[in-house]
N, C-alpha and C positions, 0 to 999 in steps of 0.2 A: 521542411517539416513533414513527417508522414501524414498521409491523407486522413487516416482515422482520427488523428489527434486534432485535426482542424475543427471538429465539432464533437467534443466529448459530451456525453450525457453524464448526469451525476453518477450513475452506476459505473460508467466507463472510468470516471475519475477515481472512484474507489478502487476499481480493479488496477488502475495505473499505480496507485499508491502501494497496493499489495505486491504487484510485480516489481516495483522499484526496490522495496525493502528486501525482497527475495533475491534480487540480482545485485544487491549492494556489494557483496564480496566476490562477485563474478563466478559464483558457484550457486546454482539453483538446486537445492536438495529436493529430492522427491517428496519428502515430508512437507515441505513448504508448498509445493505444487498441489499436493493433496489438500492441504489446508485452504488454499485459494479456491479449489474446486468445491470443497465442502461448504465454505462460506457462501459462495455464489449460488450453490444449489439449495441452501437451507435458510439463509437469512432473509427476513421479510423485506429488507431494503432492495433485494434483487428479484422480487416477485415480478414475473413477466419479462425479465432480462433475457436477451438472446445469448445463450452460453457461447455460441460461435464467435461472438465479439471478443471474448477473452483472449483468444490467440492473436487476433488482429491488434488489440490494444497492447498485448505483450510484445509483439514484434516492433510496434511503434516505440514503445518505451526503450527496448534494446537499441533501436536505431538512434534515439535521442541520446542515450548514454554514450554513444560513439562520437557525438559532436562535442565541440569545446565547451559551449555553454548549454549543453543539453539538459542538465539537471535544473538549472535556473528556468529554462524554457518549460520544462515539465511542471515545476512548481507554479509558474504563471498560469499554465493551462488548467491545472487542478484548482487553483483559487478561482479562476474565471468560471469553471464548470460546476463547481460544487457549492451549494448553498452554505452559508456560514454556519448554520445550525448543524451541519453534518461534518464540520471540521474535526470534532472530537471523535465522531464515528470513524472517520478515515484514520485517525491516529490509533484508535482501538484495534481496527483491522490490521494495521501495520504491525502493532505489537503482537497480535495473535499469530500472524504469519512469521514474524521474527522468532517467536517462541516455539513454533511448531516442531522444530527439530531438537528441542531440549537445550539448545545452546544459542545464546545471542552473542555473535562475534563483534569484535571491535568496530568493523566497518558498518555493521548494522546499528550498533549503538550511536555511531556518528551520524548516520542518516536519520535515525529516530530523533536525535537532537535537532537536526536541520528541519525535519518535518514539524517538530514542536514550534520552532521559531517561525517558520514560513506560514504556519496555520495559526499562529498566536495562541497556542494551547497554554492555558494557565498551568503553572508549575504544579500546584496542588492537585489539579485534575489529572495532569499527566502521571503523577506518582500513583494515584488511585487506578488509573487505566493500566499502567505498567504492572502494578501488583495483581490486578485481576487477571491479566494475561499470564503472569508467572504462575499463579495458583491453578489456573485452568489447564496449563500444560505441564504440570508437575509430573514427575515419574517416580516410581518406587526405587 
């Protein structure tokens, strides 16, 4: 397991979720990278977070994705590192990143479904979170 993932902070766990959804289809669009950067730079949950950790967490997530049970390991680390009251925040950030390029691909939809299950996101709450992301990232 990559070193940085051995001790994730709650903010690291949120970054890991965003990186995972961005990498779900093995193509990380610039718009999604920009969305992650914007979120980390502007959301109150990341106040005081060392932005340099984003690249280290990202590399660790990519490394886990190469392992056979890497996704399950990642979910375990996220659940262990993230307070339960931030599970919906993690899902909302994943939805924002997935929506950032204007298209949510099938692989991203499948991973969002897995995130919902792994973090026990209530279906009604998930629909509201998804709708919010959709309207925030609408285009003309």
